[in-house]
Phi, psi and omega in degrees: 000167186221048173298323175204117187274109189191166167225351176192153175285114184206115171229151185232126171220157180284149171240124189208134168246115183249132175248111181239189180303132178077004172081015178251161177272165187287350179264000178089356180260159178284130181289341186260342182200175181294146166277167177302336187268339184174182184287149173289166179298327179292330183274343190302314181305315180295319180295316181291323177298320180294318178295316179306312184291328176296317180296315179298316180298319178297321186284317189265330188096141186299321182293317180286328175298323179297327176295313180300316188286335174050051173094352178266160178269129183301312185294318180300311182295316182294316180301319180294324178292319178300308184298331180262010180278246183269030182309306185301310183297315182293317175308308185292324181292322176289317180299324179278002179062027172275336174231157172239168177235127183247108182298322180296318178291328177293322177294320179296325177294315177301316181295321181291320180298315180294319181295329181291336178052218184300325182295334181295337182285353185254012180205182180292179180300153178303148178303332179298339181276348188297330189250014181303319184257011171065031179294141184231006185298134178267173179305128180090349177290147178294148181202159174247326183224162181300326184302337181283343183270156179295157176310139182087008182231170177218168181267113184254127182267155173244216182280352181212162178270153356283177174275188178228142177294137182217154177293145178297151192274153177273170178301135179095346180285148177291141185209167172231356180197158186296328183292344179274351182262156180288185182302140174066017176239156173223161182274111186235121180053038176080010178221146179290129183206152174282139178288155181280141180274175180303136179075001176275159177291151182203166172060198181060233180271001186276336183057028178252134176258157179277160174297152178302142185093349177248159177235146179271107187253131176094001181285150178227106184293330183290319183267345185086002182292125179285157175253194181230137179284124180228158179301136183304327182296336180292342178291330189256072189241332185292143183263164179308128180093346179272163177285148175220181178202100182294334181285336182251015177059040173245099190251178183264164175302141177303136188107345171236172183230152177267109188259137172284093191275333181205149176215120181224177177297337180281342181145188179240155177228147180237146182219143176281124180226167176285154178301160182275164179272160175305123180070011184270173178297144180211169176222171176298130182208163169229130347295172179305131186271353179283157181297164176308133180090359179231160176215168182255106187277063176276132180248107181278358183270354184268156175232132358288153183292131177243117185274340188264140176213189180232137177302124188237147179300132177293132184297141180265172178304130181099340180268162180295139181294146176279162180272151170267187186291345176265004178084010181268130176293110183207351187276120178220166180285183181303143177062022181228157177226161179271121179233116179054038176086358178232150180285133178223152178300135172295141194262146173269179180307131179092348180285153181292144178206159173236354179206163180295330181298335182285351187245140174293330178284345183064031175220120180239116181228128179060031180078008180231146173286130183236160183297146174286167176068014170296146182292128179229139175298145181208176180295147179308140177089354180282136180288109185303314185289351181233021183272145178056217179296332182294343181304328184282354191246019186293146182307127172061022176279164188296161180297145178246127181230142171221149181300152176300147187304323186280356177227027184295111181272081191298337180280352186228313187256032183297134176301143178271090185059225174253358182231000000 
């Protein structure tokens, strides 16, 4: 489904305080505060995070967004991902006066992003964002980030760094991220394509995704049977006491939960029920039916299967990770991840890590979290600014959201790849 195509809230802009002659930054904005025309470079991550979360909330709805965030604040999570994205490269390029920063154009970008609403999530950044950093690279010019290239272009990597500025790609062209595709296209199954509108075919053997706010209903990846794009809200229709099916994306009205009520050799059954009480009996459900700060530790990997559990406090930093429904230790509280069986704070740049999941930048190198979008050699034709983990950090790309680890509803809100 594609209510929100994501794996993390992640947008990337540079954060920079530059002290030059006369005390001004090289982009003409004040490093300490807004210019009359728009935000300073230092303010941009917070401003962009706020706009991003507004757009996501409009598209997804506040109630469903709350399920995704699982106790985290959208702006906080997004801002941290922005600041840890291509920060280093953009900072240095502005500091070296290879790029400039224009507060007025940044404000125009923010306004365009907000005005684009849900539709903005289905294509590259608004055209108003192309010139914020004054990139002038022509086709074939060396680059590290998209911002170095002229409007309408992106930074494409080859087998070695740096990459080269290239024109954005047409429908059907191979891609690895939305910023490499032209207007009204997104990178789907490795190719630039227009998202499907309501009632159009999707999924299955079509490799077509629905527009944001829609879900692909009835598709079967195993048989190749396509589905049909329908409003995401139509998934949440069953009422309390009625049958639902979390495996088939048939859910209950928000305010109730779809509970795995029985499992026998003949099959499983799901029922819409009221949320559970603090410390009360619970079963596996979507969304998680326990109160905020608690989860239901049902382990479906054991035999015989035991469906019943008790709402339990979500482990805090330093405590042993709770198990998920597959029996894997992974459940931790907001802003925390499971590391070697214990909950630990998710790390900023320079923090210790053993996996990309431990870092807001989604890049762990040499045991330390490092900034996203550093130039890395890649296969020819790969979009440098959107390759690997850095793909989630491209300048001004739409918000990326994934459910909190302790409530990840893998059967419904599964991220669609990385895009």
